[in-house]
C-alpha positions as a printed Julia matrix, in Angstrom:
220×3 Matrix{Float64}:
 -30.14   55.85  91.08
 -30.9    52.64  89.42
 -30.27   54.4   85.98
 -26.9    55.75  87.23
 -25.98   52.12  88.19
 -26.28   51.2   84.59
 -24.26   54.11  83.21
 -20.64   53.86  82.22
 -18.09   55.53  84.62
 -17.3    58.02  81.77
 -20.85   59.0   81.51
 -21.19   59.58  85.31
 -17.88   61.56  85.4
 -19.03   63.93  82.63
 -22.76   64.2   82.82
 -23.71   63.39  86.49
 -20.95   64.46  88.73
 -21.0    68.15  89.97
 -17.75   69.47  88.79
 -18.34   72.99  90.12
 -19.17   72.11  93.69
 -15.94   73.4   95.32
 -16.47   76.82  93.78
 -18.53   78.94  96.27
 -18.13   82.39  94.82
 -18.25   84.22  91.49
 -15.06   83.23  89.68
 -13.45   82.87  86.23
 -11.91   79.54  84.92
  -9.31   79.97  82.31
  -8.42   77.58  79.53
  -5.95   77.75  76.63
  -7.04   76.34  73.25
  -4.44   75.18  70.69
  -5.03   73.86  67.13
  -2.32   72.29  64.96
  -3.43   71.24  61.44
  -1.76   70.36  58.14
  -4.97   71.61  56.29
  -5.82   74.79  58.08
  -4.06   77.68  60.03
  -2.72   76.78  63.34
  -3.73   79.06  66.23
  -3.75   79.51  69.92
  -6.66   81.07  71.82
  -8.32   81.5   75.15
 -11.54   80.13  76.68
 -13.02   81.67  79.79
 -15.91   80.4   81.91
 -17.32   83.3   83.88
 -19.35   82.2   86.89
 -21.33   85.38  87.41
 -23.48   84.17  90.25
 -23.66   81.31  92.79
 -27.22   80.51  93.93
 -28.22   79.38  97.37
 -28.28   75.79  96.15
 -24.69   76.12  94.88
 -25.79   75.96  91.23
 -24.07   78.55  88.94
 -24.94   81.23  86.34
 -22.26   81.02  83.65
 -21.36   83.03  80.69
 -18.68   82.14  78.07
 -15.97   83.53  76.01
 -14.89   80.91  73.59
 -12.06   82.11  71.43
 -11.83   85.4   69.5
 -12.05   86.8   66.0
 -12.97   84.42  63.19
 -12.46   81.43  65.54
 -14.96   82.72  68.09
 -17.91   80.53  68.92
 -21.03   82.08  70.63
 -22.73   80.05  73.29
 -25.84   81.09  75.36
 -25.37   81.53  79.11
 -26.2    78.66  81.43
 -28.41   79.01  84.5
 -28.54   76.46  87.27
 -25.37   74.68  86.26
 -23.77   71.96  88.41
 -21.42   70.46  85.87
 -18.57   72.19  83.99
 -19.95   72.86  80.47
 -16.48   73.42  78.99
 -16.39   69.9   77.53
 -19.82   70.33  75.87
 -18.62   73.52  74.33
 -15.43   71.75  73.12
 -17.55   68.93  71.62
 -20.07   71.39  70.06
 -17.42   73.48  68.38
 -15.75   70.22  67.2
 -18.98   68.89  65.61
 -19.64   72.18  63.93
 -16.1    72.08  62.55
 -16.53   68.68  61.21
 -19.74   69.57  59.54
 -18.1    72.71  58.02
 -15.24   70.63  56.66
 -17.05   67.64  55.47
 -20.57   68.66  54.67
 -21.56   65.95  57.12
 -24.26   66.51  59.78
 -23.32   67.91  63.19
 -26.23   65.93  64.75
 -24.66   62.66  63.57
 -21.23   63.63  65.04
 -22.91   64.58  68.39
 -24.88   61.43  68.6
 -21.86   59.29  67.89
 -19.81   61.0   70.62
 -22.64   60.56  73.2
 -23.14   56.93  72.32
 -19.42   56.14  72.6
 -19.08   57.94  75.91
 -21.99   55.81  77.2
 -19.91   52.63  76.61
 -16.58   54.03  77.92
 -14.91   53.48  81.29
 -12.51   55.83  82.97
  -8.85   54.96  83.67
  -6.73   56.26  86.46
  -3.77   58.42  85.6
  -1.68   61.32  87.05
  -1.18   64.95  85.96
   1.27   67.72  86.73
  -0.13   71.18  87.52
   1.65   74.03  89.19
   4.7    71.7   89.84
   2.46   69.29  91.7
   1.58   65.75  90.7
  -2.13   65.19  91.19
  -4.28   62.0   90.91
  -6.49   62.19  87.86
  -8.57   59.85  85.53
  -8.96   59.88  81.78
 -11.61   59.1   79.29
 -10.43   58.04  75.91
 -12.63   57.0   73.0
 -12.92   56.77  69.21
 -16.52   57.49  68.09
 -16.24   56.66  64.47
 -14.16   53.43  64.11
 -17.32   51.24  63.69
 -19.23   53.68  61.7
 -19.52   53.72  57.87
 -18.15   57.13  56.83
 -18.34   58.31  53.3
 -16.03   60.47  51.14
 -14.54   63.52  53.07
 -15.91   62.21  56.46
 -13.71   59.1   56.16
 -10.67   60.94  57.39
 -12.29   61.15  60.79
 -12.59   57.37  61.15
  -9.6    57.08  63.57
 -10.27   60.38  65.36
  -9.48   59.99  69.05
 -10.88   62.05  71.97
  -9.05   62.13  75.24
 -10.29   63.89  78.38
  -8.41   64.08  81.62
 -10.04   65.05  84.81
  -9.0    65.59  88.42
 -10.96   66.15  91.62
  -8.03   68.44  92.65
  -8.65   70.83  89.81
 -11.34   73.55  90.05
 -14.04   72.6   87.56
 -12.47   69.09  87.48
 -11.68   69.23  83.73
  -7.93   69.6   83.12
  -7.41   68.76  79.48
  -9.42   67.77  76.44
  -7.7    66.78  73.16
  -8.56   65.3   69.83
  -6.23   63.83  67.27
  -6.74   62.73  63.7
  -4.37   61.1   61.38
  -5.77   60.28  57.86
  -5.32   56.67  57.05
  -4.93   57.39  53.37
  -2.66   60.37  53.72
  -0.34   59.95  56.77
   0.82   63.54  56.47
  -2.64   64.89  57.09
  -2.92   65.6   60.79
  -5.12   67.7   63.05
  -4.61   68.02  66.89
  -6.71   70.29  69.14
  -6.05   70.71  72.87
  -7.98   72.58  75.57
  -6.13   72.85  78.83
  -6.94   74.31  82.24
  -4.76   77.37  83.18
  -6.13   78.53  86.53
  -9.06   80.11  88.39
  -9.44   83.65  89.79
 -12.36   84.78  91.93
 -14.04   87.98  90.87
 -12.97   89.53  94.21
  -9.27   88.74  93.33
  -9.72   90.19  89.81
 -11.29   93.4   91.3
  -8.36   93.74  93.74
  -5.76   93.13  90.88
  -7.59   95.75  88.73
  -7.77   98.23  91.69
  -4.0    97.81  92.48
  -3.01   98.17  88.76
  -5.11  101.43  88.56
  -3.4   102.77  91.73
   0.11  101.84  90.41
  -0.68  103.64  87.11
  -1.86  106.79  88.99
   1.29  106.85  91.1
   3.28  107.2   87.83
   1.23  110.1   86.51
């Protein structure tokens, strides 16, 4: 508890709080991922967190489907999860992407992100979801502004991360976005957004599948 007192509100919101506490049965959380870039192909994809089991202590067993095809990223299942790992998956893919594009080290990028979150406070805001206005909070930070970046990595100097969370959203994470604009080339831009789309319990999905099967049979 003493350690938590010393943590930034952003650190507590992301790494300490139990984002999945309100989910009490196997369910799937759906997110939409969109990338817009002047250097690479734009694309839209889906991310699914599959809570396959809820243990007696309310921790979760989770598997992931993070994009498809050549954009797909494989992540191992998580057992005993209390937090929503989707933000960690987003950061991890982002760090690997920066490494691929620059030849820099993903460990360096990860370290800068963690250190910056540790010094960041949350700000209150509001979101609109399903035609409802909901109280929310956001975490905004720029991990690389005070870091000496060389060569191709320098285009990430002003890279900004923005996370929006709400206690009214299952899994609490509503949107994560990153934005880069190259200081030397203003036309060079990359924006990536992951946004919560909804939740379905496995029971709902089974009933939906059963109904669709029955409807198809009635047409045969």
